[in-house]
N, C-alpha and C positions, 0 to 999 in steps of 0.2 A: 071674690076670685082671689085678692089679693093676697092672703094671706098663702090661699096655696100654694102662693110661686115660692114664698118666701120658704114656703115649708119642704118644698123640693132643689130650693136654692140650699138651702140648709144641709140636702140628706149628697145633693151632688158634690157638696162641698167635703163632703166629711166619706163617700165612697172617695173621688177619684183624686184629692187630694197626699200629695209626694210628701207632702209635713202629717210624722204627726201626732190629730190637737181632739185636746181635752172635749167631750160634745155637749158637757155643758157650755163652754166656750163657744161656739160654733152656731148654737143657737139664741145667746144671747148677742152676739154680733147682726142676729138678720130682728134682731129683735120678738124672739120664742120665746126666750124665758127669760123675767123679769130677773133684779138680782143689786142685793144691795152694794153700797161699795167695800164694806168688807168682807160682803163676800166673796165680789169681786176681786178685791186686793188674796180671799186664800185661796182662791184659782188659780188667779196666777201666777203667783207663788208657786202651788200644787204641780205646772204645766215646768215653771222655771227647774225645780228641783228635778224632774223625767228630763228634760233635759240637760242638765249636771250630771249629772250621773250618764247621761249615752255619751258625754265626753263634748260636752260642749260649753264653750271658753266662757268666761261672766261678758268678756268685749259684746258675744254671737247670742245673748241671749238678750244682752242688752236693746241693742241691734235688733231686734224684733219686736221689742216690747218698747221702744223710741223709751227709753232709763240711759241714767248714768250705769256704767260697772259700778261705780258701790252703795247704788240704786236698786239693780238687781241682789247685791251681795247682804244690804239690810232685809231685802224684800222676805230672802230665802231662808235668813237666821231668827228674824222674828216669828215668822209661822211656826208650829208647833203641827203640823199635821202626822201621818200614817208613810210620810215617805222616805223617813227618814232611816 
């Protein structure tokens, strides 16, 4: 029954969140999706690029991901996804 609670919490967060977030990040947050460290970094880089395109500054993105400005820049630069 506990797993069902996490499913509902993830769904609730996805629906009611004031911010747009990649669903995989929400599922990972509640332990419903296992990601390797590399997969997690790639998802975060995709989210960072999306936020940057929405006119977020590196500083704002860094605060959201608990990183430095330069760390965000390096992560985005190192990611070769289709979000460019």
